[in-house]
C-alpha positions in Angstrom: -0.5 -50.6 -14.4 -3.3 -52.7 -13.0 -3.1 -56.4 -13.3 -6.1 -57.8 -15.1 -8.6 -60.2 -13.5 -7.5 -63.0 -15.7 -3.8 -62.4 -15.1 -4.2 -62.2 -11.4 -6.4 -65.3 -11.4 -3.5 -67.2 -13.1 -1.1 -65.7 -10.6 -3.3 -66.7 -7.6 -3.7 -70.3 -8.9 0.0 -70.4 -9.5 0.7 -69.2 -6.0 -1.8 -71.8 -4.7 0.0 -74.6 -6.5 3.4 -73.5 -5.3 2.4 -73.0 -1.7 0.0 -75.9 -1.2 2.2 -78.4 -3.1 -0.7 -79.9 -4.9 -3.3 -79.0 -7.5 -6.4 -76.9 -6.7 -9.6 -78.8 -7.1 -13.2 -77.7 -7.8 -16.1 -78.6 -5.6 -19.2 -80.1 -7.4 -22.1 -77.6 -7.3 -24.4 -80.0 -5.4 -21.9 -80.2 -2.6 -21.3 -76.5 -2.0 -23.8 -76.4 0.8 -21.3 -78.4 2.9 -18.6 -75.8 2.5 -17.9 -72.2 3.5 -16.6 -69.7 0.9 -13.7 -67.5 1.9 -13.4 -64.3 -0.3 -10.6 -61.7 -0.3 -11.2 -58.0 -0.7 -9.1 -56.4 -3.4 -7.8 -53.6 -1.2 -5.8 -51.7 -3.8 -7.5 -52.7 -7.0 -4.4 -54.6 -8.2 -5.4 -58.1 -7.2 -6.0 -60.3 -4.2 -6.2 -64.1 -3.7 -6.3 -66.7 -0.9 -2.9 -68.4 -1.2 -2.7 -70.7 1.8 -5.3 -72.4 4.1 -4.3 -74.3 7.3 -6.5 -76.5 9.4 -4.6 -76.8 12.6 -1.0 -77.4 11.6 -1.9 -79.0 8.3 -1.8 -77.0 5.0 -4.9 -78.0 3.0 -5.4 -78.1 -0.7 -6.7 -74.9 -2.2 -10.2 -75.6 -3.4 -10.7 -72.7 -5.8 -14.1 -71.2 -6.6 -15.5 -69.1 -9.3 -17.7 -67.4 -6.7 -16.8 -64.3 -4.7 -16.2 -61.6 -7.2 -18.2 -58.5 -6.0 -20.1 -60.6 -3.5 -20.4 -57.6 -1.2 -22.1 -54.4 -2.6 -19.7 -51.5 -3.0 -16.7 -53.6 -2.1 -14.2 -55.0 -4.7 -13.7 -58.7 -4.0 -12.1 -61.5 -5.9 -13.0 -65.2 -6.4 -12.4 -67.2 -3.2 -11.8 -70.7 -2.0 -14.0 -73.3 -0.5 -13.2 -74.6 3.0 -14.8 -77.3 5.2 -16.4 -76.2 8.5 -13.9 -75.8 11.3 -11.1 -73.5 12.4 -8.8 -72.3 9.7 -5.8 -70.0 9.3 -6.1 -68.3 5.9 -3.4 -66.3 4.1 -4.5 -63.7 1.6 -1.9 -62.2 -0.7 -2.8 -58.6 -1.8 -1.0 -56.6 -4.4 -0.4 -52.8 -4.2 0.9 -52.5 -7.8 0.3 -54.3 -11.1 2.3 -57.0 -12.7 2.2 -59.2 -9.6 5.0 -57.3 -7.8 4.8 -55.6 -4.4 2.3 -58.2 -3.0 1.8 -58.7 0.8 0.4 -61.7 2.7 -2.1 -61.2 5.5 -3.3 -63.9 7.8 -6.8 -64.5 9.4 -7.7 -67.2 11.9 -11.4 -67.9 12.5 -14.1 -70.6 12.7 -15.9 -71.2 9.4 -19.4 -72.7 9.1 -21.0 -74.4 6.1 -23.2 -72.2 3.9 -21.5 -69.0 4.9 -19.3 -66.5 3.0 -16.5 -64.8 4.8 -15.2 -61.6 3.2 -11.7 -60.8 4.4 -11.5 -57.0 4.4 -7.9 -56.4 5.4 -5.7 -56.6 8.5 -7.4 -55.3 11.6 -10.8 -55.0 9.9 -14.0 -57.0 10.7 -14.8 -60.0 8.5 -18.2 -59.7 6.8 -20.3 -62.9 7.1 -23.0 -63.6 4.5 -25.4 -66.4 3.7 -23.8 -68.1 0.8 -27.0 -68.8 -1.1 -29.2 -65.8 -0.1 -26.4 -63.3 0.0 -27.8 -61.7 3.1 -25.7 -60.4 6.0 -25.1 -62.8 8.9 -23.1 -60.4 11.0 -19.3 -60.0 11.5 -16.2 -61.5 13.0 -14.1 -59.1 15.0 -10.3 -59.1 15.5 -9.1 -59.8 19.0 -5.6 -61.0 19.7 -3.1 -61.2 16.8 -4.9 -62.4 13.7 -7.7 -64.2 15.5 -11.3 -63.3 14.7 -14.4 -64.1 16.7 -18.2 -63.5 16.5 -20.0 -60.6 18.1 -21.5 -62.9 20.6 -18.0 -64.3 21.5 -16.6 -60.8 21.7 -19.4 -59.7 24.1 -18.8 -62.8 26.2 -15.1 -62.2 26.3 -15.6 -58.5 27.3 -18.0 -59.6 30.1 -15.5 -62.1 31.3 -12.8 -59.4 31.4 -15.1 -57.0 33.2 -16.0 -59.6 35.8 -12.3 -60.5 36.3 -11.5 -56.8 36.8 -14.3 -56.4 39.3 -13.3 -59.5 41.2 -9.6 -58.4 41.2 -10.7 -55.0 42.6 -12.8 -56.6 45.3 -9.9 -58.9 46.2 -7.6 -55.9 46.5 -10.0 -54.0 48.8 -10.4 -57.1 51.0 -6.7 -57.6 51.2 -6.2 -53.9 52.2 -8.7 -54.3 55.0 -6.8 -57.3 56.3 -3.5 -55.4 56.1 -4.8 -52.2 57.9 -3.1 -53.1 61.2 0.3 -53.3 59.4 -0.3 -50.3 57.1 -1.3 -48.0 60.0 2.1 -48.3 61.6 4.8 -45.6 61.4 7.6 -46.8 59.2 5.4 -49.2 57.2 6.6 -49.5 53.6 3.5 -49.0 51.4 2.9 -49.1 47.6 0.2 -47.9 45.2 -0.3 -48.4 41.5 -1.1 -45.4 39.4 -2.4 -45.9 35.9 -1.6 -49.3 34.3 2.1 -49.5 34.9 3.5 -47.1 37.5 4.1 -48.0 41.1 4.6 -45.4 43.8 6.4 -46.6 47.0 6.9 -44.8 50.3 6.8 -44.9 54.1 4.1 -44.0 56.7 5.4 -41.0 58.7 2.4 -40.4 60.9 -1.2 -41.3 61.6 -4.2 -39.1 62.3 -7.7 -40.5 62.7 -8.7 -42.2 59.3 -5.7 -41.0 57.3 -1.9 -41.6 57.2 0.8 -39.3 56.1 2.9 -41.0 53.5 6.3 -39.9 52.1 6.4 -41.1 48.5 10.1 -41.8 48.1 10.2 -43.6 44.8 8.4 -44.6 41.7 9.1 -47.2 39.1 7.5 -49.1 36.2 5.6 -52.2 37.1 7.3 -54.3 34.4 10.7 -52.6 34.8 11.4 -51.8 38.5 14.8 -50.4 37.7 13.4 -47.5 35.6 11.9 -44.4 37.2 9.2 -42.4 35.4 10.5 -39.2 33.9 9.7 -36.1 36.0 9.0 -38.0 39.3 9.8 -36.0 42.4 9.5 -37.3 46.1 6.5 -35.8 47.9 4.4 -36.2 51.1 0.6 -36.7 51.1 -2.2 -37.5 53.5 -4.5 -40.3 52.3 -6.7 -43.1 53.5 -4.7 -46.2 54.3 -7.4 -48.1 52.4 -5.9 -46.7 49.2 -2.5 -48.2 49.8 -1.0 -51.7 49.9 1.9 -53.2 51.7 4.8 -53.4 49.3 5.5 -56.9 48.1 
């Protein structure tokens, strides 16, 4: 049985009272431009409500709003809460079944701006951002680490930073290998090479011929667990460029 809009509204307000420790308050209409509206999607059709809002480590009073129901075309949403501009951690409680039972809290952390509507679409899903008064799309917030959400511009900047860091790390590795060539091109040198993200092969230089070295790969282990060997590994001998190997640390 589905919980009615009125019944869930009462449940949400009750949860808000219990969790915030103080009464929910209404914002005068003429002051709404100074606030953002946070709206939960009713994922299962049995009710959803914002039940906690934190600014930093402080739990704030729930400032309930009559706005938010069906604010996004084709998406079932419920009335939300008003929040001041700034970074917030918002908990949404969503019910899978009627009667207020089997309800699950989800958390979203993001930067809110005045005059915007933030539609919380469920864990791992992008947050829709709308103009509060024109009801036009203003883009999205995307999940990154944990429950943290950032703008598309911030996401692109983050990815560019990660790409630049990876390129710089690769260049640094090449330069270090060049510096180590005199030591790698010695019979008996202990050398290592990373395969994939987490497997390290280690071995010894057996002989040298022109621009290649013959390496006996004697062992393999996981980067984060050196005592564990990958399943199916067998020792082998290969010829490769010494520029593809590192001195073992």
